TIRO-2110 file (N, C-alpha, C; in Angstrom, 1 decimal):
// TIRO-2110
0.8, -1.2, 0.0, N, 1, A
0.0, 0.0, 0.0, CA, 1, A
0.9, 1.2, 0.0, C, 1, A
0.6, 2.2, -0.9, N, 2, A
1.4, 3.4, -1.0, CA, 2, A
1.1, 4.3, 0.3, C, 2, A
2.1, 5.2, 0.5, N, 3, A
1.9, 6.1, 1.6, CA, 3, A
0.6, 6.9, 1.5, C, 3, A
0.3, 7.4, 0.3, N, 4, A
-0.9, 8.3, 0.2, CA, 4, A
-2.2, 7.5, 0.4, C, 4, A
-2.2, 6.2, -0.1, N, 5, A
-3.4, 5.4, 0.0, CA, 5, A
-3.5, 5.0, 1.5, C, 5, A
-2.4, 4.8, 2.2, N, 6, A
-2.4, 4.5, 3.6, CA, 6, A
-3.0, 5.6, 4.4, C, 6, A
-2.5, 6.8, 4.0, N, 7, A
-3.0, 8.0, 4.7, CA, 7, A
-4.5, 8.2, 4.5, C, 7, A
-5.0, 8.0, 3.2, N, 8, A
-6.4, 8.1, 2.9, CA, 8, A
-7.2, 7.2, 3.7, C, 8, A
-6.7, 6.0, 3.9, N, 9, A
-7.6, 5.0, 4.7, CA, 9, A
-7.7, 5.4, 6.1, C, 9, A
-6.8, 6.2, 6.6, N, 10, A
-6.9, 6.7, 8.0, CA, 10, A
-7.7, 8.0, 8.2, C, 10, A
-8.1, 8.6, 7.1, N, 11, A
-8.7, 9.9, 7.2, CA, 11, A
-10.2, 9.7, 7.6, C, 11, A
-10.7, 10.7, 8.2, N, 12, A
-12.1, 10.6, 8.7, CA, 12, A
-12.7, 12.0, 8.8, C, 12, A
-14.0, 12.1, 9.0, N, 13, A
-14.6, 13.4, 9.2, CA, 13, A
-14.4, 13.9, 10.6, C, 13, A
-14.3, 15.2, 10.7, N, 14, A
-14.1, 15.7, 12.1, CA, 14, A
-15.5, 15.9, 12.8, C, 14, A
-15.4, 16.0, 14.1, N, 15, A
-16.7, 16.1, 14.8, CA, 15, A
-17.5, 17.3, 14.5, C, 15, A
-16.8, 18.4, 14.0, N, 16, A
-17.5, 19.6, 13.6, CA, 16, A
-18.0, 19.6, 12.1, C, 16, A
-17.7, 18.5, 11.4, N, 17, A
-18.2, 18.4, 10.1, CA, 17, A
-19.7, 18.3, 10.0, C, 17, A
-20.3, 18.9, 9.0, N, 18, A
-21.7, 18.8, 8.9, CA, 18, A
-22.1, 17.4, 8.4, C, 18, A
-23.3, 17.0, 8.6, N, 19, A
-23.7, 15.6, 8.2, CA, 19, A
-23.4, 15.3, 6.8, C, 19, A
-23.5, 16.2, 5.8, N, 20, A
-23.3, 15.9, 4.4, CA, 20, A
-21.9, 16.2, 4.0, C, 20, A
-21.0, 16.5, 4.9, N, 21, A
-19.6, 16.9, 4.5, CA, 21, A
-18.8, 15.7, 3.9, C, 21, A
-18.1, 16.1, 2.9, N, 22, A
-17.2, 15.1, 2.2, CA, 22, A
-15.7, 15.4, 2.6, C, 22, A
-15.5, 16.3, 3.4, N, 23, A
-14.1, 16.7, 3.8, CA, 23, A
-13.6, 15.8, 4.8, C, 23, A
-12.4, 15.2, 4.5, N, 24, A
-11.7, 14.3, 5.4, CA, 24, A
-10.4, 14.8, 6.0, C, 24, A
-10.1, 14.4, 7.2, N, 25, A
-9.0, 14.9, 7.9, CA, 25, A
-8.1, 13.8, 8.3, C, 25, A
-6.8, 14.0, 8.4, N, 26, A
-5.9, 13.0, 8.9, CA, 26, A
-6.0, 13.0, 10.5, C, 26, A
-5.6, 12.0, 11.2, N, 27, A
-5.6, 12.0, 12.6, CA, 27, A
-4.8, 13.2, 13.2, C, 27, A
-3.7, 13.5, 12.6, N, 28, A
-2.9, 14.7, 13.0, CA, 28, A
-3.6, 16.0, 12.8, C, 28, A
-4.3, 16.1, 11.7, N, 29, A
-5.1, 17.4, 11.5, CA, 29, A
-6.2, 17.5, 12.5, C, 29, A
-6.9, 16.4, 12.8, N, 30, A
-7.9, 16.5, 13.9, CA, 30, A
-7.4, 16.9, 15.2, C, 30, A
-6.2, 16.3, 15.6, N, 31, A
-5.6, 16.6, 16.8, CA, 31, A
-5.2, 18.0, 16.9, C, 31, A
-4.7, 18.6, 15.8, N, 32, A
-4.2, 20.0, 15.7, CA, 32, A
-5.4, 20.9, 15.7, C, 32, A
-6.4, 20.6, 15.0, N, 33, A
-7.5, 21.6, 14.8, CA, 33, A
-8.6, 21.5, 15.9, C, 33, A
-8.7, 20.5, 16.6, N, 34, A
-9.7, 20.4, 17.7, CA, 34, A
-9.6, 21.5, 18.7, C, 34, A
-8.5, 21.9, 19.2, N, 35, A
-8.4, 23.0, 20.2, CA, 35, A
-8.9, 24.3, 19.5, C, 35, A
-8.5, 24.5, 18.2, N, 36, A
-8.9, 25.7, 17.5, CA, 36, A
-10.4, 25.7, 17.4, C, 36, A
-11.0, 24.6, 17.0, N, 37, A
-12.5, 24.5, 16.9, CA, 37, A
-13.2, 24.8, 18.2, C, 37, A
-12.6, 24.3, 19.3, N, 38, A
-13.2, 24.6, 20.6, CA, 38, A
-13.2, 26.1, 20.9, C, 38, A
-12.1, 26.7, 20.5, N, 39, A
-12.0, 28.2, 20.7, CA, 39, A
-13.0, 28.9, 19.8, C, 39, A
-13.2, 28.4, 18.6, N, 40, A
-14.2, 29.0, 17.7, CA, 40, A
-15.6, 28.9, 18.3, C, 40, A
-15.9, 27.7, 18.9, N, 41, A
-17.2, 27.5, 19.5, CA, 41, A
-17.4, 28.4, 20.7, C, 41, A
-16.4, 28.6, 21.5, N, 42, A
-16.5, 29.5, 22.7, CA, 42, A
-16.7, 31.0, 22.3, C, 42, A
-16.1, 31.4, 21.2, N, 43, A
-16.1, 32.7, 20.7, CA, 43, A
-17.1, 33.0, 19.7, C, 43, A
-17.9, 32.0, 19.3, N, 44, A
-18.9, 32.1, 18.2, CA, 44, A
-19.9, 33.2, 18.4, C, 44, A
-20.3, 33.5, 19.6, N, 45, A
-21.4, 34.4, 19.9, CA, 45, A
-20.9, 35.8, 20.3, C, 45, A
-19.6, 36.0, 20.3, N, 46, A
-19.1, 37.3, 20.6, CA, 46, A
-19.4, 38.3, 19.4, C, 46, A
-19.9, 39.5, 19.7, N, 47, A
-20.3, 40.3, 18.5, CA, 47, A
-19.1, 40.9, 17.8, C, 47, A
-19.3, 41.1, 16.5, N, 48, A
-18.4, 41.8, 15.6, CA, 48, A
-17.0, 41.2, 15.5, C, 48, A
-17.0, 39.9, 15.5, N, 49, A
-15.7, 39.3, 15.3, CA, 49, A
-15.6, 38.7, 13.9, C, 49, A
-14.5, 38.9, 13.2, N, 50, A
-14.2, 38.2, 12.0, CA, 50, A
-14.0, 36.7, 12.3, C, 50, A
-14.2, 35.9, 11.3, N, 51, A
-13.9, 34.5, 11.5, CA, 51, A
-12.4, 34.2, 11.5, C, 51, A
-11.7, 34.9, 10.6, N, 52, A
-10.3, 34.7, 10.4, CA, 52, A
-9.5, 35.9, 10.3, C, 52, A
-8.3, 36.0, 10.8, N, 53, A
-7.3, 37.0, 10.6, CA, 53, A
-6.2, 36.3, 9.7, C, 53, A
-6.0, 36.8, 8.5, N, 54, A
-5.0, 36.2, 7.6, CA, 54, A
-3.7, 36.9, 7.6, C, 54, A
-2.7, 36.2, 8.2, N, 55, A
-1.3, 36.7, 8.4, CA, 55, A
-0.5, 36.2, 7.2, C, 55, A
0.1, 37.1, 6.5, N, 56, A
0.9, 36.7, 5.2, CA, 56, A
2.0, 37.7, 5.0, C, 56, A
2.9, 37.3, 4.1, N, 57, A
4.0, 38.2, 3.7, CA, 57, A
3.4, 39.2, 2.6, C, 57, A
4.0, 40.4, 2.7, N, 58, A
3.6, 41.4, 1.7, CA, 58, A
3.7, 40.9, 0.3, C, 58, A
4.7, 40.2, 0.0, N, 59, A
5.0, 39.7, -1.4, CA, 59, A
3.9, 38.7, -1.8, C, 59, A
3.1, 38.1, -0.9, N, 60, A
2.1, 37.2, -1.3, CA, 60, A
0.7, 37.8, -1.4, C, 60, A
0.6, 39.1, -1.2, N, 61, A
-0.7, 39.8, -1.1, CA, 61, A
-1.5, 39.7, -2.4, C, 61, A
-0.9, 39.6, -3.5, N, 62, A
-1.6, 39.5, -4.8, CA, 62, A
-1.6, 38.1, -5.4, C, 62, A
-0.9, 37.1, -4.7, N, 63, A
-0.8, 35.8, -5.1, CA, 63, A
-1.6, 34.8, -4.2, C, 63, A
-0.8, 34.0, -3.5, N, 64, A
-1.4, 32.9, -2.7, CA, 64, A
-2.2, 33.5, -1.5, C, 64, A
-1.9, 34.6, -1.0, N, 65, A
-2.7, 35.1, 0.1, CA, 65, A
-4.1, 35.6, -0.4, C, 65, A
-4.1, 36.2, -1.5, N, 66, A
-5.3, 36.7, -2.2, CA, 66, A
-6.2, 35.5, -2.6, C, 66, A
-5.5, 34.4, -3.1, N, 67, A
-6.2, 33.2, -3.5, CA, 67, A
-6.9, 32.6, -2.3, C, 67, A
-6.2, 32.5, -1.2, N, 68, A
-6.8, 31.9, 0.0, CA, 68, A
-7.9, 32.8, 0.5, C, 68, A
-7.7, 34.1, 0.6, N, 69, A
-8.7, 35.0, 1.0, CA, 69, A
-10.0, 34.9, 0.2, C, 69, A
-9.8, 34.9, -1.1, N, 70, A
-11.0, 34.8, -2.0, CA, 70, A
-11.7, 33.5, -1.9, C, 70, A
-11.0, 32.4, -1.7, N, 71, A
-11.7, 31.1, -1.5, CA, 71, A
-12.5, 31.1, -0.2, C, 71, A
-11.9, 31.6, 0.8, N, 72, A
-12.6, 31.6, 2.1, CA, 72, A
-13.8, 32.5, 2.1, C, 72, A
-13.6, 33.7, 1.5, N, 73, A
-14.8, 34.7, 1.5, CA, 73, A
-15.9, 34.2, 0.6, C, 73, A
-15.5, 33.5, -0.5, N, 74, A
-16.6, 33.0, -1.4, CA, 74, A
-17.4, 31.8, -0.7, C, 74, A
-16.8, 31.3, 0.3, N, 75, A
-17.5, 30.3, 1.1, CA, 75, A
-18.1, 30.8, 2.4, C, 75, A
-18.3, 32.1, 2.5, N, 76, A
-19.0, 32.7, 3.6, CA, 76, A
-18.1, 33.0, 4.9, C, 76, A
-16.8, 32.8, 4.8, N, 77, A
-15.9, 33.1, 5.9, CA, 77, A
-15.5, 34.6, 5.9, C, 77, A
-15.7, 35.3, 7.0, N, 78, A
-15.3, 36.7, 7.0, CA, 78, A
-13.8, 36.7, 7.4, C, 78, A
-13.0, 37.4, 6.5, N, 79, A
-11.6, 37.4, 6.7, CA, 79, A
-11.0, 38.8, 6.8, C, 79, A
-10.2, 39.0, 7.9, N, 80, A
-9.5, 40.2, 8.0, CA, 80, A
-8.3, 40.1, 7.1, C, 80, A
-8.2, 41.0, 6.1, N, 81, A
-7.1, 40.9, 5.1, CA, 81, A
-6.6, 42.3, 4.9, C, 81, A
-5.3, 42.6, 5.2, N, 82, A
-4.8, 43.9, 5.2, CA, 82, A
-5.1, 44.7, 3.9, C, 82, A
-5.1, 44.0, 2.8, N, 83, A
-5.2, 44.6, 1.5, CA, 83, A
-6.6, 45.2, 1.4, C, 83, A
-7.6, 44.8, 2.1, N, 84, A
-8.9, 45.4, 2.0, CA, 84, A
-9.3, 46.1, 3.3, C, 84, A
-8.7, 45.8, 4.4, N, 85, A
-9.1, 46.3, 5.7, CA, 85, A
-8.3, 47.5, 6.2, C, 85, A
-7.2, 47.8, 5.6, N, 86, A
-6.3, 48.9, 6.0, CA, 86, A
-6.5, 50.0, 5.0, C, 86, A
-7.1, 51.1, 5.4, N, 87, A
-7.4, 52.2, 4.5, CA, 87, A
-6.2, 53.1, 4.4, C, 87, A
-6.1, 53.7, 3.2, N, 88, A
-5.0, 54.6, 3.0, CA, 88, A
-5.0, 55.7, 4.0, C, 88, A
-3.8, 56.0, 4.5, N, 89, A
-3.7, 57.1, 5.5, CA, 89, A
-3.8, 56.6, 7.0, C, 89, A
-4.3, 55.4, 7.2, N, 90, A
-4.4, 54.9, 8.5, CA, 90, A
-3.1, 54.2, 9.0, C, 90, A
-3.0, 54.0, 10.3, N, 91, A
-1.8, 53.4, 10.8, CA, 91, A
-1.9, 51.9, 10.6, C, 91, A
-0.9, 51.4, 9.8, N, 92, A
-0.9, 50.0, 9.5, CA, 92, A
-0.9, 49.1, 10.8, C, 92, A
0.1, 49.4, 11.7, N, 93, A
0.2, 48.6, 12.9, CA, 93, A
-1.0, 48.7, 13.8, C, 93, A
-1.6, 49.8, 13.9, N, 94, A
-2.8, 50.0, 14.7, CA, 94, A
-4.0, 49.2, 14.1, C, 94, A
-4.1, 49.2, 12.8, N, 95, A
-5.2, 48.5, 12.1, CA, 95, A
-5.0, 47.0, 12.2, C, 95, A
-3.8, 46.6, 12.1, N, 96, A
-3.5, 45.1, 12.3, CA, 96, A
-3.8, 44.7, 13.8, C, 96, A
-3.5, 45.6, 14.7, N, 97, A
-3.8, 45.3, 16.1, CA, 97, A
-5.3, 45.1, 16.3, C, 97, A
-6.1, 46.0, 15.7, N, 98, A
-7.5, 45.9, 15.8, CA, 98, A
-8.0, 44.7, 15.2, C, 98, A
-7.4, 44.3, 14.0, N, 99, A
-7.8, 43.1, 13.3, CA, 99, A
-7.6, 41.9, 14.1, C, 99, A
-6.4, 41.8, 14.7, N, 100, A
-6.1, 40.7, 15.6, CA, 100, A
-7.1, 40.5, 16.7, C, 100, A
-7.4, 41.7, 17.3, N, 101, A
-8.4, 41.7, 18.5, CA, 101, A
-9.8, 41.2, 18.1, C, 101, A
-10.1, 41.5, 16.8, N, 102, A
-11.5, 41.3, 16.4, CA, 102, A
-11.6, 40.1, 15.5, C, 102, A
-10.8, 39.1, 15.7, N, 103, A
-10.8, 37.8, 14.9, CA, 103, A
-10.8, 36.6, 15.8, C, 103, A
-11.6, 35.6, 15.4, N, 104, A
-11.7, 34.4, 16.2, CA, 104, A
-10.5, 33.5, 16.1, C, 104, A
-9.9, 33.5, 14.9, N, 105, A
-8.8, 32.6, 14.7, CA, 105, A
-7.8, 33.3, 13.7, C, 105, A
-6.5, 32.9, 13.9, N, 106, A
-5.5, 33.4, 13.0, CA, 106, A
-5.0, 32.3, 12.1, C, 106, A
-4.9, 32.7, 10.8, N, 107, A
-4.2, 31.8, 9.8, CA, 107, A
-2.9, 32.4, 9.5, C, 107, A
-1.9, 31.6, 9.5, N, 108, A
-0.5, 32.1, 9.1, CA, 108, A
-0.2, 31.4, 7.8, C, 108, A
-0.2, 32.1, 6.7, N, 109, A
0.2, 31.5, 5.4, CA, 109, A
1.7, 31.6, 5.3, C, 109, A
2.3, 30.4, 5.5, N, 110, A
3.8, 30.3, 5.5, CA, 110, A
4.2, 29.9, 4.1, C, 110, A
4.9, 30.9, 3.5, N, 111, A
5.5, 30.7, 2.1, CA, 111, A
7.0, 31.1, 2.2, C, 111, A
7.7, 30.8, 1.2, N, 112, A
9.2, 31.3, 1.2, CA, 112, A
9.3, 32.8, 1.5, C, 112, A
8.4, 33.6, 0.9, N, 113, A
8.4, 35.0, 1.2, CA, 113, A
8.1, 35.3, 2.7, C, 113, A
7.2, 34.6, 3.3, N, 114, A
6.9, 34.8, 4.7, CA, 114, A
8.1, 34.4, 5.5, C, 114, A
8.8, 33.4, 5.2, N, 115, A
10.0, 33.0, 6.0, CA, 115, A
11.0, 34.1, 5.9, C, 115, A
11.2, 34.7, 4.7, N, 116, A
12.1, 35.8, 4.6, CA, 116, A
11.7, 37.0, 5.4, C, 116, A
10.4, 37.3, 5.4, N, 117, A
9.9, 38.5, 6.1, CA, 117, A
10.1, 38.3, 7.6, C, 117, A
9.8, 37.1, 8.1, N, 118, A
9.9, 36.8, 9.6, CA, 118, A
11.4, 37.0, 10.0, C, 118, A
12.3, 36.5, 9.2, N, 119, A
13.7, 36.6, 9.5, CA, 119, A
14.1, 38.1, 9.6, C, 119, A
13.5, 38.9, 8.7, N, 120, A
13.8, 40.4, 8.7, CA, 120, A
13.0, 41.1, 9.8, C, 120, A
12.2, 40.4, 10.6, N, 121, A
11.5, 41.1, 11.7, CA, 121, A
10.6, 42.2, 11.2, C, 121, A
9.9, 42.0, 10.2, N, 122, A
9.0, 43.0, 9.6, CA, 122, A
7.6, 42.9, 10.3, C, 122, A
6.6, 43.4, 9.6, N, 123, A
5.2, 43.4, 10.1, CA, 123, A
4.7, 42.0, 10.2, C, 123, A
5.0, 41.1, 9.3, N, 124, A
4.5, 39.7, 9.4, CA, 124, A
5.1, 39.1, 10.7, C, 124, A
6.3, 39.4, 11.1, N, 125, A
6.8, 38.9, 12.3, CA, 125, A
6.0, 39.4, 13.5, C, 125, A
5.6, 40.7, 13.5, N, 126, A
4.8, 41.3, 14.6, CA, 126, A
3.5, 40.6, 14.7, C, 126, A
2.8, 40.3, 13.5, N, 127, A
1.5, 39.6, 13.5, CA, 127, A
1.7, 38.2, 14.1, C, 127, A
2.8, 37.6, 13.6, N, 128, A
3.0, 36.2, 14.1, CA, 128, A
3.2, 36.2, 15.6, C, 128, A
3.9, 37.1, 16.2, N, 129, A
4.1, 37.2, 17.6, CA, 129, A
2.8, 37.3, 18.4, C, 129, A
1.9, 38.2, 17.9, N, 130, A
0.6, 38.4, 18.5, CA, 130, A
-0.2, 37.1, 18.4, C, 130, A
-0.2, 36.5, 17.3, N, 131, A
-1.0, 35.2, 17.1, CA, 131, A
-0.4, 34.1, 18.0, C, 131, A
0.9, 34.0, 18.1, N, 132, A
1.5, 33.0, 19.0, CA, 132, A
1.1, 33.2, 20.4, C, 132, A
1.0, 34.4, 20.8, N, 133, A
0.6, 34.7, 22.2, CA, 133, A
-0.8, 34.3, 22.5, C, 133, A
-1.7, 34.4, 21.5, N, 134, A
-3.1, 34.1, 21.7, CA, 134, A
-3.4, 32.6, 21.5, C, 134, A
-2.5, 31.8, 20.9, N, 135, A
-2.7, 30.4, 20.8, CA, 135, A
-3.9, 30.0, 20.0, C, 135, A
-4.3, 30.9, 19.0, N, 136, A
-5.4, 30.7, 18.2, CA, 136, A
-5.1, 30.7, 16.7, C, 136, A
-4.0, 29.9, 16.4, N, 137, A
-3.6, 30.0, 15.0, CA, 137, A
-3.4, 28.7, 14.3, C, 137, A
-3.6, 28.7, 13.0, N, 138, A
-3.4, 27.5, 12.2, CA, 138, A
-2.3, 27.9, 11.1, C, 138, A
-1.2, 27.2, 11.1, N, 139, A
-0.2, 27.5, 10.1, CA, 139, A
-0.6, 26.7, 8.8, C, 139, A
-0.6, 27.4, 7.7, N, 140, A
-0.8, 26.8, 6.4, CA, 140, A
0.5, 26.9, 5.6, C, 140, A
1.1, 25.8, 5.4, N, 141, A
2.4, 25.8, 4.7, CA, 141, A
2.2, 25.6, 3.2, C, 141, A
2.7, 26.6, 2.4, N, 142, A
2.5, 26.6, 1.0, CA, 142, A
3.8, 26.9, 0.3, C, 142, A
4.2, 26.0, -0.6, N, 143, A
5.5, 26.1, -1.4, CA, 143, A
6.7, 26.1, -0.5, C, 143, A
6.6, 25.5, 0.7, N, 144, A
7.7, 25.3, 1.6, CA, 144, A
7.4, 24.1, 2.5, C, 144, A
8.2, 24.0, 3.5, N, 145, A
8.0, 22.8, 4.4, CA, 145, A
7.9, 23.2, 5.9, C, 145, A
7.4, 22.3, 6.7, N, 146, A
7.4, 22.6, 8.2, CA, 146, A
8.9, 22.6, 8.7, C, 146, A
9.7, 21.8, 8.1, N, 147, A
11.2, 21.8, 8.5, CA, 147, A
11.8, 23.2, 8.2, C, 147, A
11.5, 23.8, 7.1, N, 148, A
12.0, 25.1, 6.8, CA, 148, A
11.4, 26.1, 7.8, C, 148, A
10.1, 26.0, 8.1, N, 149, A
9.5, 26.9, 9.1, CA, 149, A
10.2, 26.7, 10.5, C, 149, A
10.4, 25.5, 10.9, N, 150, A
11.1, 25.3, 12.2, CA, 150, A
12.4, 26.0, 12.3, C, 150, A
13.1, 26.1, 11.2, N, 151, A
14.4, 26.8, 11.2, CA, 151, A
14.3, 28.3, 11.4, C, 151, A
13.2, 28.9, 11.0, N, 152, A
13.0, 30.3, 11.2, CA, 152, A
12.1, 30.6, 12.4, C, 152, A
11.1, 29.8, 12.7, N, 153, A
10.2, 30.0, 13.8, CA, 153, A
9.9, 28.7, 14.5, C, 153, A
10.8, 28.3, 15.5, N, 154, A
10.6, 27.0, 16.1, CA, 154, A
9.2, 27.0, 16.8, C, 154, A
8.7, 28.1, 17.4, N, 155, A
7.4, 28.1, 18.0, CA, 155, A
6.3, 27.8, 17.1, C, 155, A
6.3, 28.5, 15.9, N, 156, A
5.2, 28.2, 15.0, CA, 156, A
5.4, 26.8, 14.3, C, 156, A
6.7, 26.5, 14.0, N, 157, A
7.0, 25.2, 13.4, CA, 157, A
6.7, 24.0, 14.3, C, 157, A
6.6, 24.2, 15.6, N, 158, A
6.3, 23.1, 16.5, CA, 158, A
4.8, 22.8, 16.4, C, 158, A
4.0, 23.6, 15.8, N, 159, A
2.6, 23.4, 15.7, CA, 159, A
2.3, 22.6, 14.4, C, 159, A
1.4, 21.7, 14.5, N, 160, A
1.0, 21.1, 13.2, CA, 160, A
0.0, 22.1, 12.6, C, 160, A
-0.2, 21.8, 11.3, N, 161, A
-1.2, 22.7, 10.6, CA, 161, A
-1.6, 22.0, 9.3, C, 161, A
-1.8, 22.8, 8.3, N, 162, A
-2.2, 22.2, 7.0, CA, 162, A
-1.2, 22.6, 6.0, C, 162, A
-1.1, 21.8, 5.0, N, 163, A
-0.1, 22.0, 3.9, CA, 163, A
-0.7, 21.8, 2.6, C, 163, A
-0.2, 22.6, 1.6, N, 164, A
-0.6, 22.4, 0.2, CA, 164, A
0.3, 21.5, -0.5, C, 164, A
1.2, 20.8, 0.2, N, 165, A
2.1, 19.9, -0.6, CA, 165, A
1.4, 18.6, -1.0, C, 165, A
0.4, 18.2, -0.2, N, 166, A
-0.4, 17.0, -0.6, CA, 166, A
-1.8, 17.3, -0.9, C, 166, A
-2.3, 18.5, -0.7, N, 167, A
-3.6, 18.9, -1.1, CA, 167, A
-3.6, 20.3, -1.8, C, 167, A
-4.6, 20.6, -2.5, N, 168, A
-4.7, 21.9, -3.2, CA, 168, A
-5.0, 23.0, -2.2, C, 168, A
-4.8, 24.2, -2.6, N, 169, A
-5.2, 25.3, -1.8, CA, 169, A
-6.7, 25.3, -1.5, C, 169, A
-7.5, 24.9, -2.5, N, 170, A
-8.9, 24.8, -2.4, CA, 170, A
-9.3, 23.8, -1.3, C, 170, A
-8.6, 22.6, -1.3, N, 171, A
-9.0, 21.6, -0.2, CA, 171, A
-8.6, 22.1, 1.1, C, 171, A
-7.4, 22.7, 1.2, N, 172, A
-7.0, 23.3, 2.5, CA, 172, A
-8.0, 24.3, 3.0, C, 172, A
-8.4, 25.2, 2.1, N, 173, A
-9.4, 26.2, 2.4, CA, 173, A
-10.7, 25.6, 2.8, C, 173, A
-11.1, 24.5, 2.2, N, 174, A
-12.4, 23.9, 2.6, CA, 174, A
-12.3, 23.4, 4.0, C, 174, A
-11.2, 22.9, 4.4, N, 175, A
-11.0, 22.5, 5.8, CA, 175, A
-11.1, 23.7, 6.8, C, 175, A
-10.5, 24.8, 6.4, N, 176, A
-10.6, 26.0, 7.2, CA, 176, A
-12.1, 26.5, 7.3, C, 176, A
-12.8, 26.5, 6.1, N, 177, A
-14.2, 26.9, 6.1, CA, 177, A
-15.0, 26.1, 7.1, C, 177, A
-14.8, 24.8, 7.1, N, 178, A
-15.5, 23.9, 8.0, CA, 178, A
-15.1, 24.2, 9.4, C, 178, A
-13.9, 24.4, 9.7, N, 179, A
-13.3, 24.7, 11.0, CA, 179, A
-13.9, 25.9, 11.6, C, 179, A
-14.0, 27.0, 10.9, N, 180, A
-14.4, 28.3, 11.5, CA, 180, A
-15.8, 28.8, 11.2, C, 180, A
-16.6, 28.0, 10.5, N, 181, A
-17.9, 28.5, 10.1, CA, 181, A
-18.8, 28.4, 11.4, C, 181, A
-19.2, 29.6, 11.9, N, 182, A
-20.0, 29.7, 13.1, CA, 182, A
-21.3, 28.9, 13.0, C, 182, A
-21.9, 28.8, 11.8, N, 183, A
-23.2, 28.2, 11.7, CA, 183, A
-23.2, 26.7, 12.1, C, 183, A
-22.0, 26.1, 12.0, N, 184, A
-21.9, 24.7, 12.4, CA, 184, A
-21.6, 24.5, 13.8, C, 184, A
-21.5, 25.6, 14.6, N, 185, A
-21.2, 25.6, 16.0, CA, 185, A
-22.4, 25.1, 16.8, C, 185, A
END
């Protein structure tokens, strides 16, 4: 049996999956995402919260970050995304701070550009620090590896998350949609 067919045979629906859901999770994903889902459930009825804060590298704002944002929003997930939520002339750091405070969960889109930005201690690094402190984040590894992430951010790299290396961005986004959708709470 190949590794991928072995992994597929161990996948299952999550407890938060709707009855008709076809989305399957590995045991590691369920273990990782269950505490996040529990937090979503506790915070579901707080007013004026976005479902997700999307932390990403500036270089990814028109590529993979926008792709993930668009998929999530098209599936009814409210996303704090700096490209649409920070108005010209406003303080970027203050708007990010407000966005972090008003989001149920943080997604960190880890790409090669993100790893470079975190090394340079830019804004992505500040967002990451705030998300790590809240313990409400899901790393999404895209076009890189968790090993590369651990070299730059051992704290974030020590967390399991989702990866586009074995699934498409659309499939990863579908898992996030199911994870954070308040209606299924």
